[in-house]
N, C-alpha and C positions, 0 to 999 in steps of 0.2 A: 211547651217551652216558649217563654215570652221573648227571649233574645235569640234571634235567628242570625247566626254568624255566616257571612260569606264575603268573598273578596270584592264583590261589586261595590261595596261601600268605599273602597279606596279611591273612587272617582272624586270624593270630597277633597282629596289632597290637592286637586287642581285649584281649589278655592283658597289655599293657604297663601298668606302674604309673605311667608318666609321661604327663602330658597333652600334652607337646610332644615329638615324636619327632625325633631328630637323625640325619641321614644322614652318611656318611663325607665328610670335607672334602678328601681328597686321592685321587689314583689309588693303586691297590694298589702297595705297595713293601715288599719283604721286610725291608728295614732298619728299617722302622717297625712291624713285626709285634710283638705282645706276646711276652713271654718264654716259652720252650718249657717244657712241664711235664716233670716227672720222675716217672714212674708207680711207682717203687719207694717213693715217699712217699705215705702215705694222705691227705695234704692235697689231692692232686689227684684224689681219688675222691669223687664225690657220695654214693655208697653203697658200703660195703665190709663184708663179713661179719666182719672182724676188729675193726671199730669200731662198726658200727651195729646196731640192734635191728630186725629185720624186722617184728616185731609192731606197732611204732609206725606202720607204713605203712597198716595195715588201716583200712577205714572205721569211723567211730565207733560205728555201730549194727550192726556185723557181728561175729559170733563164729564162729570156725572150730575146731570140736572136733578136727579132724584136723590142725591146724597142726603142722608139723614144724620144730623149731628147727635140725635138722641134716639137711636133705634131701639126696638122693643125686645131684641134678642141679643144674647151674649155669645161670644166665642172664646173658648179657652184654647190657646194655640201653644203647641210644644215644638220648639224649633229643632232642626236637625243638628248634626255634629258640626261644630266650628272649632273644636279643640283638636288640633293636629300635631302640635309640637309642644312638648313639655316633659318634665321629669316626674310628674305625678300621674296616677291613673285617673284622677278626676280633676277637672278644671277648678282653679280658685276663682271665686266671684270677685276678687280684687283685681283680676287680670283684665285691664281695659281693652286690650286688643281682642281677646276672645269674646268678652262679654259686652262690649259696646260696638266697636267697629264692625266686627263680623256679624254679630247678631242684628245690628241695624241693617246690614246688607240683606240678611235673610228676611227681616220684616218687610223691607221694600219689595223683595222679589216673591214672597210667599204670602205673608199675613196681610199684605195690602189688598188682596182679593176680597177680604171681608170688610174693609174700611167703609164706613157709611151704611153698611147693611146690618152689621152686628157690632155691639160694643166689645172692644178687644181687650183681653187680658192675656199677657204673655210673660211668664216668669223666666228670669235667669235661673239656672240650676247647675249644680256641680256635675255637668255632663261628663260622661266617660271619654277617655282618650280614644282616638280613632283606632289605635292598636288593640283596643279591647275586643274588636271583632275578629281578631286572628289569634290572640293569646287568651285562650278560654279560662285558664286557671286564675288569671288576674282580671279578666274581663267580666266574669259573673259578679264578683263582689263590687266592682266598679259600677256595673249596671244597677245593682240593688241600691247602692248609695245614691246614684243619680235619680232613680225612681222615687226614693224616699223624699227627695226635695220636691219633685213634681206632685206627689201625693199631698204633701203639706201645703204647697201653694194652692192646689185645687180646693182643699178643705178650708183654707183661709178665704178664698174667693167665695165658696159656698156659704160660709157662716156670716161673712160681713158684707158681701157685695151682690150676691145673687138676687136676694129679695123676691123670690118666687117667680123669677123670669125664666122663660125657655132658654136653653143654651145648646151650643154646638161644641163638640170636641174636635180639634184639628191637629194633626201631626204629620211630620214627614221624616222618614228614615229613623234615626234614633228617637226622634219625637214620636213616631208611630209605635215603636217598641213600648214606650212609656204609656202612650194613649191606650193601646190595647190592654195593657195590664191594669191601668186605671179603670177602664170600663168593666173589666171582668171582676176585679177585686173590690171596687168601691162603688161605682155608679149603678151598675145593673143589679146589684144585690140590695140596693136601697130603693124602696118603693117610691118615695118622693123624688129622688134624683132621677130615677129611670123614667118617671112620668114627664119630667121637665126636659129631659134630653130629647132633642129633635133630630139631630143629624150627627154623623161622625165622618170626618175625612181622614182615612188611614192610608196614607200615600207612601209609595216607594218601598214597601215591604210585602213579602208573600203572605197575605192574610187569607186564612181559610174560613173559619167560623168564629163568631164572637159569642152569640147566645141564640137559643131557639126563639127568644122573644125580641131579638134585635138583629135582623137579617140584612143582607145586601139590598140596596135599592134596585128596583126593577124598572122604573120609568123616570122620566125627567121631572115629574112634579111630586113624587112621593117624599114623605117625611117619616120620622121614626125608623130610620134605617141608616146604613153606612155605605160609603163608596170607597173603592180602593183601586189603584192601578199602578203599574210599573212600566215605564216607557223605554222602548228599545227600537233600533233601526229595524225596519221590516226585513224579515228573513234571518235575523240574528238570533242565535240560541246561546244564552248565557250559561255559565257553570253553576249558578245558583238555582234553587228549586223552580221547576216549572210543572205545569199540570192543570187539568181542568178543575181540580179541587181548590185552586187558588182563585180568589175573587178578582175579577178584572171588569170594571165598569167603564165603558167607552165615554170619555168626557166631552164628546161632541154630540152623540145622539142619546147618551145616558142609558144604554142597555148593556146587558152582559152577553148578548149574542155575539157571534163572530161576523156580523154584517159590517161591511166596510162603510165608513162615513163618507159623505160627499165633501169635496174640497170647498164648495160654496158655503158650507155650514161652519167652517172654521173661521173664527172671528179675529184672530191675531195672536202674535207672540210678544210677550214682555221680555225685552232684552236687558242685559245687565246695565246698560246705559240709563235705564229707567224709562224707556220709550216703548210704546206699543207699535209693532210694525207687521207687515206681511199678512193681512187677512187672506183667507182662501188659499193658504199655502200648505196645509197639512191635511192628510187623510189617514185615518187610523182604524184599526180593527183589533178585537180581542183574539188571542191565539194562545191556548194552553197556559193561561194564567199570566200572559204578558200582553202589553199594549204595543202592537207593532205600528210604527210611524212611517208613513211615506210622504215624500215631498216631490214637487216637479223637478225633473232632472236639471233644468236650467237655473234653478234657484240655489244660490250659494249662500249657505248659512255657516260661516266659519266657526262660530262659537259652538255650534251643535254638530260639528264634523266628527262624529264618534259613533260607536255601536250602541253604547249604553247612555240613555238620556236621563239617568237618575237625577242629576242635579237640576233638570229642567222639567220635572214632573208637573209642576204648576205653571212655570213660565210659558210653556208651549201652548197652554190652553187657558191662559189667565182670564181673558174676557168671556170665553165660554163658561168657565166655572162661575164667574161673577154673575152673569145674566141668568144662569140656571139657578143659582142660590136665590136670586130675587124672585124667580118663579116659585120655588119651593116655599119660601117664606110667605108668599101670598096665600098659601093654603093653611096657614096656622090660624 
């Protein structure tokens, strides 16, 4: 089952700009769905190398002397849910709040980790409403509609812009739902695509297996594999699925063992302000398909004062992820 519903996705409601959230007012109906995007038009891309400057995504207080304006690898990034309030089960791509303001925020906090290491492609898509995770009868068709956009966007990228380059698939939350399905139904069943696929970041979801030929990464320099984790406060047990069958790769030492990482190896947190802060402030370990996060008792991180760190799966380890990707790409 590609869509794994659970209440922990409701943490995304904290990112909404609206104090009053609106649920869809009708049952799902394809005749009421927003207009379909045409991915040959750059209007339907949240980020595209023919239009956008990747340097503008980087944190305000971070300078990368190795930044490459024309990297040799691509990344196809699928953003998480930013549609929390509306009367339709799928977001309209004409909604500038959902598809510009909030998606730009997600690009800055998540896709920025790839800027200057890989050429970034990030489509807007008719994402499903956040309520789709709890209303299954309407959620499934809304998910399929959203996925159809992601699939079409990827195929447009593949046909017109890939040009035989190695590529990475990256997603978070709803984006990971679509990335998992895209891998299984499109990429890994195509010999050329699967050969050019080098990495996948499948974050924020309980991922078990993808393919016998595309397994979880086992060390910090491996390619042709995927990484996945879900971040929680150490000692917290969520209501959503846990268990050793769920892949959890530690984004500090990059192993799936339950060995605790050392604080000194944590390189910093990307805050919503756009600044990197507090290196050496987190220690993490894998536990039953979760990533348990510990911090020094004296360190106050108000934004992350919660049990579920879903919204910060990338922010907490931004520089560790970036430097590790640089290492992996050196092996291509």
